[in-house]
N, C-alpha and C positions, 0 to 999 in steps of 0.2 A: 069635222075630223073625228075619226073613230077613237073611242076610248079603249084602254087596255082590256077592260072587262069585256067589251063587245068583241074585240079581236079574239080574246080567249074563247068566248062562246062560239064564234064562227069557226075557230080552229077545231073545237070539240065536235061541231057538226060535220066538218070536213072529214075528221077521223072516223066518225060513225059511218059516213057514206062509203069511204074506201074500205072499211072493214066489214061492211054489211054482207058482201058475198061469202066471206069466211064464216061469219056467225050464222047466216041463213043455212049454209050447207051443214054446219055442225049441228044446228037444231034439228034438221031433217034426218041427218045420218049420224046420229049421236053414237051409235055402236060401231061405226066404221072408221078405219084408219088407213092412211096412205102415206105414213111417214117415210122420208122426211118432207114429202110434198105437202101433206096436210095431216094434222092430228088434232083431235078434240077429246079432252079427258077431264075428269074431276081431279081437283087438287088432292094431294096425299096428306099434307101436313096441316091444311086449313080447310075451312068450308068455302067452296068456290069452284070455278071451272077455268080451264085454260085452253086456248086454241093456238096452235103453232103451224106455220106454213113456210114453204121454201127454205127448208133447213133451219138455220138459226136466224134468218133474215126478217121474220115477222112473228110476233105473238100478241095475243090479247088475253088478259087475265082479269077475271071478275071475282071479287070477294065480297063479303057481307057489306062493307062500307066503302070500298075503294075499287077503282078500275084502272088498269094499266094497258096502254097500247104502245107497242114499240117496233121499230125497224132497226135492230141492232146492226152495227154500232153507231148508226147515224142519228137516230131520233128515238125519244120516248116521251110519253105523256101520262101523268098520274093524277087522278082526282080522288079526293077523300071527302065524302059528304058528311062524315061524322064530325070532323073538325074544320070543315069548310076550307080545305087547302087544295093547292094545285101546283104541279111542277112540270116544266118542259126542259128537256135536255136536247141540244143540237150538237152532235159531234163532241160530247162531253169530254173535257171541261171548256170547250171553246165558247159556247153560248148557252146560257141557262136562264130560266124564268121561274121564280118561286112566288107563290101567293098564299097568304094566311089571312083569312077574313078579307078585309079591305086593303091590307098592306101587300105590296108587291115589289119585286126587284128583278130587273133584267141586268145581266152582266155579260160582257164579251171579254173572255180571258182575263178577268179581274182588272182590266185596264179601263174599259169603257162601260159605264153602268148608269142606269137611272131607276129611281125608286119613288114610291108614293103611297098614299093611303093613310088612314087614321092610325096613329101609333098609340102607345100606352098613355101618352099625355093628351090624347083626344084631339090631336092637331092633324089636319089633312095636308101634310107637307109633301112636295115633290122634289126629288133630288136628281141631279144630273152630274156625272163625274167622268172626266177623261184623265185618269190618273197617270202621272202626278201633275198635270198641267192645269186643268180647269175644274173648278168646284162650284156648284150652284144649287141653291135651294129656294123654292117659292112656297109660301104658306099663306092661308087666310090671315094669320097673325103677322103683320109686317115686322115685328120685332125678331121673328125667326128667319127672315130672309137674309141671304148672303150670296156674294159672287166673288170668286177669286181666280185670277189668271197668273199662274206662276211663270216667271219670277217677278212680274211687273207690279201688280197691285192686287190686294184682295183682303177679304174678311171671311173667316170660316168659323162656324159654331158647332160645338159638340162633335168634332171629328178629330182623328189622329191623336187620341188620348188627351185632348185638351178641351176645356169648356169654350175657349175662344182663341182664335189666332188672327193676328193682323200683320200685314207685311207690305213694305214698299221697296221695290227693287231688291228682293231677297237674293243674297244674304246681307245686303247693306243694312237693312233694318227690319226687325220683326218683334212683335210683342205677343206673348202667350199668357193665358190665365187658366189656372186650375184651382177651383174653389176660390179662396181669398188670396192666393199667391200669384203675383204679376211679375213677369220677367221681361225686361227690355233687352233685346239682343242687337249688337252692332257688329257687323262683319261676322255673323254667326259661324262657328261657335267661339270666336276669339274673346269678345268682350261682352259682358252682360251685367245688368243691375237688377236686383230682385228685391221685392218688397211685399209685405203682407201683414197680417195681424201679429204685432210684436215680432216681426221678422224683417231682417235686412241682410243684404249680401251683395257681393260683386266678385268678378273674376276677370283677369287678363290672361287667358289660357294660352299656352301651358305654363306661364311664368309664375303667377301668384293668384291667389283667390282666398276669400274669407266669407263666412256666413254665420249669422247668429239668430237664434229664435228663442224667445223667452217662453215661460210656462203660460199657457192659456187654458180656458175652459170652454165647453160647449154644452148645450142642452140636448140630451139624447131623446129617443122616441118615448121614453117613460116620463119625461119631464124632469129628470135629474141632471145635475151638473156633472159633466164628465171631464176629467183632466186630459189635456193634450200636452205631451211631453215636449220639452225644449231640446235644442241641440246647438252646438257650435263647432265650426271646423275651419281649418286653415291648411292650404296646400301651397307648395312651391316646387317649381320644376316638375310638374306632374308627369309621371306618378312617383317621383323619387321621394318627396317629403310630404307627410300627412300627419296632422294632429287634430283629432276630433273627439268630441264627447257627445253621446246620444243618450236618450232616456232620462234627461234632466228632470227632476221632480218625481220620478218613479222610484220604486223599491229596488230597481236593478239598473242604475246608470252604467254606461259602458264607456271606457276611455280607450281610444285606439291611437297608436303612435307607430310611424313607419319611416324608415330611411332605407329605401329599397336599393339594392337587394341585400343590404347588410343586416338589417334588424327590423322586426315588427313585433308589436305586443298588443294584446287586448286584455284589459282588466275590468272585471265587474264582480258583483256580489255572487253571481251564479257560475261564472266561467272565466278562466284565465287561459291565455294561449301566448306562447313566445316562439318566434322563429328567428334563427340565426343563419345568415347567408341563404336566403330563400332560393329554392324550396328544399334545401338540403337537410336542415335540422329544425323540427317543430315539435313542441311539447304542449299538450292541451290537457287541462284539468277541468272537467265539467262536473260541478257539484250537484246540479239538479238531476241530470241523467245518470250520475254516479259512474263515471268511467274516466280513465286516463289514457291518452293516446300519444304515440311517438311516430313521427313521419321522418324517415331517414334514407332517401328523400321522398317527399310526396310527389306523385301517388305510387311510386315503385315499391317502396318498403314501408308498410304501415302495420303497427302493432297497437292494439287497444285492449284494455282489460278493465272489467268492472261490470256492475249490475246492468247498466244501461247499454253497454256495447262491448262485444268481444270480437276482435278482428285480428287475423293473421294474413298478411298479403305479401307475396313476393311476385311482383308483376314481371312477365306475363305467365309465370309458371303456375301459380295457384293463388287462390284467395278464399278465406272462410270468414264470414262475418254474420253475427246474429245478435239479437236481443230477445226480449220476451215476445214480441209480435212479428219481427221481421227476420228474414234469413236471406243472405246473398252469397253465393259461392261461384267460383269458376276455376277451371283447370285448363292450362294451355290456351289462355284467352286468345282469340274468341272461339276456340274449338268447342268448349262446353261451358254453358252458363245456366245457373239455377237460381230462381228467386221464389220466395214464399212470404205470404202475408197471413197471419193467424190472428183473427179478432174474435170478439165475443159471438158474433153472428155469422162470420164468413171465414172460410179457409180457402185460400187461393195460391196456387203454385204454377210456375212456368219453367219449362225446360227448353233450352235452345242449343242447337248445334250450328256453328258458323252463322250466328245471328239469325238470318231469315231462311237459311237452307232447310232447317227442320225446327219446328216449334210445336209444343203441346202445352195447352193451358187447361188446368182443372180448377173448377170452382164448386164449393159446396156450401149451402145454406145450413148452418149448424142448428138452426131453430126448427126447420122443417125437414131436414135430411135430403132435400132435393139437390141434385148435382147437374153440372153441365161441363162439356169438354169440347175443345177445338184443337185439331191437329192439322198442321200444314207442312207439306214437303215440297218445297219450291223446285221447279214449276210444275211438279207432277200431279199433286192432288191436294185437296182440302176436305176435311171431314169435321162435322160438328154435331153435337147432341145438346139440346136445350134442357131447361129445368123440367119440362113436361115429358122428357124422354124421347121427343121427336129427333130423328137423326137424318142427316143428309151427307152424301159422299159425292164429290165432283172430281173428275179427271178431265182436263188439265186446269192449272190455276197459276198463270204467270203474274197476276197482280194482286190477287186476294190475300196472299200471305203478308204483303206489305201494307195493305189497306183493309184489314178485317172488318166485316160488317159495314162496309161502305155501300150504301144503298144505290148510288149512281153507278158504281163499278158493277155491282151485281145485276143491275137492271139493263145496262147498255153493253157490257162487255162479256160478262160470264156466259151468256147464251152462245156467244160466237165460238169459244174454244172449249166448252164443256162437252167433250166427246162421249163422256159417260156420266150419267146421273143416277143416283140411287137414293130413295127416300123411304122412311119407315115411320109409321105412326102407331105406337104400341097401344094407345088408348082406344083407337077405333079398329085396330087390326089391319089397317090399310098399308100397302107397300107398293112401290113401283120402281122399275128400272128402265133406263133408256140408253141406247147405244147409237152414236152417230145421228143425233137429232131425230130419234124415233124410227130410224131404219129398222131397229129392233126395239120393241116396247112390250113390257110385261107389267100387268097390274093384278094385284090380289087383294081380296077382302075376305072377311070371315065367311061370306056366303057365295063368293064367285071368284073366278079368275079369268083373265083375258090376255091374249098374246097376239102380236102383230109383227110380221117380218117382211122385209123387202118391198117397201112401198105399199104394204097391205095386201100383197099378192097371196100371202098365207096368213090366215087369221083363225083363231080358236077362242071360243068363249064358253064357259060352263058355269052352271049353278048347281045347287044340290039336286035339282029336279031335271035339268036338261043340259044338253051340250050342243054347240053349233060349230060347224067347220065351213070356211070359205076358201076357195082356191081361185085365184085370179078374179076376186070380187064376186064369184058365183057360188051360191050355197051348194055344197056337194053332199049334204046330208040334211034330212029333215030333223026338226027338234026331236031329240030322243030322251026317253025316260032314263034317268041316271040316279036312281034311288040309292045305289051303292057307292056313289061318288063321295069321297071325303075331301072337302075343300082343303087346299094347302094353306098353311099358316106360315108366313115368313117373318 
């Protein structure tokens, strides 16, 4: 039986075989272009080369440490030798494969998956999942093995936010463990019993329930004893009645009481809050953050005043809220929205119109002065400039505004609909523009410029010393001295 690593190697060999004609042609005819049928060019923003063919339906990209081969939007394959990683996308997000070192994972639409390889615990476990029906793991350590077939019978370890899960004819009976807390569920979620270190509790939901945990200690990574706060709570006719105390044994215990919707209260050393006829009247006094807030009702009318928070909100007409580090405003929500974060080393703001219709994000490193920006106007364009000053502009962008910097979207789908691409690298002086998948392509450097139009039928290339013309792939002029030529800087 073939291993996943051998399958991966054979797939990589197959990809090299089917892309060999493109790369061989590009190596021999490096200075020729026939876009959108075929184009080969140096990358503008990074060190490397890229080959594109058949419009947006094929490309191969080589950079210093990684290689990408793709047939958008159906398939892409990326290898990175620097970090020993590999990715496959088949009709993303339908089927994907990811490998990092010896760890790997296949998934089919997040429902069917299997994974394996050595993890951080140095165990070579193999997982198989058909979510949410079947869970299986096999490991050289028998203690890590498990099998579960929902709803009949099973045992699961370190999955679904629990250390262990055991069930028989779920929801008739199940048991979960998270650290030292064990919960036995009968007819989940109606009845449960809970136990742990100095902890006990039960519930017959939604009628009544109670839980108590005393103060305990644990040894931290420095070898010191660390206090674990206690808590106690009682509910009846959930969510109508609640009486709870948390943070027992700390300097800021909190007491909560609620008879919804008539009255709720929170009392602690740091903060008091009272609500009458929720959510119509709420008053909050935060003594740590130093502000007082009135909600009448929340979240429609909110007024806060103090050093830690100043807010005036009349939803949906307008809202202005700020403190020393944060600012959040809107007018005619969701027509206009503005957010800002100002920290010691970072200043970041975002302006949005109709949420994702228009968005611009500005970030500045206050220590170095470097800045970056991203602007999206859905679905027409996306434009970004990074901290190095590199910029890229793309027309059209139906998914990128919703999933910014999503590598699988950019790898598998952006090439399909990006009818215009413009890139500029200020450090190297390189710039490039492409229309309709290189039907028109223009490249400039400090020492040369190159232009191709209509499947490469018209081509022009110049350097400070010479210039070349090609018409219908035939040179129409011999290399000419061009000492007076001044290269164009874009």
